C-alpha positions, 0 to 999 in steps of 0.5 A: 513148049517147055513146062517152064513156059506154061506159067503154072506154079508147082502143086503140093499133093499127098506130101509131094511137090508136083512140077508141071511137065509136058509129055516130051519132058516126062518121057525124056525123064522116064521111058515108062511114060511112053504109053501115057499116064494115069492121073492119081487124082481122077484115075483118068487115062491119058494116051500117048501123043495127046500133047498133055501136061502132067504135074509130076511128083518128086517121089521115088520113080515107083512112088512118084504121083501124077496129076492132070492139069484139071486135078492140079487146079483143085489139088485138095479135092484130088488128094481126098479122092486119092485117099478114098482110092487107097482105102478102097484098094486096102480093103480089096487087098484085105478081102483078097488075102482073106479069100486066098487064106480060106482057099488054102486052108480048105485045100489043106483040110482036103489033103488031110482028109485024103491022108486019113482023117486029119493025121498030123504026122511030123511037124516043125515045133519051135516054141516053148509050149512044144518044149523048144526055144528055137531049135534047142530044148527049153531049159528048166527053171531050177526053182521048180522041182522035177517030179518022178519020171512016171508022173511026168510021163503021165502028165505028158500023156494027158497033155497029148490026149487033150491036144488030140481031142476032137474038141481041141482040133475043132477049136484050133480049126476055127480060131482063125476064122474071121467070117461066119460060114457062107458069109463074107464081111467086106470092111471099108474102115478099121472101125468097121473091121473091129465091130465085125471081129467083136461080133464074131468073137461073141458068136464063137463064145456062144457056140462054145458055151452051147457045146459045153452045155450039150456035152461032148464025147471025149475029154472036157476042156477047162474054160481057160482053153475054150476061151483062148483067142489063139493057138498059143493060148490053147496049148498053154491053157491045156498045160495049165489044166494038166498041172491042175489035174495033177494037183500041182502048183501053176509053176509046174507048167515049166515041167511040161515045157522042159521035160526033154531037158529035165530027162535028156535023151529019155525015150519014155519021155519022148514017146509020151508027147507027140510034139517031142516024138514027132518033132523034126525041127533042126538047125539047117546048114546055112549060117550067118554070112553064107550066100543064100542058095536062091535056086536050091530053095523051093517055096509054094506061093499062097496064091495061084494054087500053091505053085512051087518056084525057087526063091530067086523067082519069088524075089526077082523084081518085075521092073528093071528100075526096081532097086528096093532091098529084099527082106525075107520073113519066113513062117508057116501055115499048119 
């Protein structure tokens, strides 16, 4: 019997128009239904050979929605259940991402300890607060005069001291924390997540004030640094503190950002700042229009213990009918 003989109207569900189809019709349309189907309204499983009727959506093959005949009779309730499923799935995905990130950060900390107490060797530094704009040295603002070289070296050395101070490293380590130690926060909505974030920020500020009151060995950081909410604000705050310590106007932060271009090729300048001395960022060999060497580029996955595999393995579709375009967004965890 054809679905057209069932006398059942189409159903509007989650932005799609669902048409009634028999098991045979659906399998003829897509072989992926040979193993049965799962209703998006009640999450019920329907095994093959059951002679069932499914209301099948008009979305793309990988996004088409399906309802059983019972859910189709009350599609508004089914749509509410689907939205609840999506909220739960999104919350679980965020939770898993948080767990994976924390596991990877913990593995990175252990590796640093094994290499000698957190040594940070060479690094890829591409930002203005590290004297770069991409792969090029940041250009000087000509409206800001260049102080004597000895003074610039002293400023860079002071900046390096503040960057490497234990208090700064602890601050950087905990900036990305979104849960307290030993406690996980499972959130079900954006509003709940915002409440958790605000509570954690208040706790972090309280801990910072406590440490400041108790006093710590090593350089003291200004409040502009200790109140930072991201690593960029930490580094920019340190530069502002250095400029103030040398009794210069705030715009002289540009001198720290552009020291390499103000003193091209000067070894003393490079030796004065770790982010200049140990920088190894350089423009690669691949240019716009080149064919990407998919098998030559090896990447580590965030999950699965950081297993290494080629770029081709990362982007190869797992289904033959997956024809979506690929966009690569590259970054790093340091």
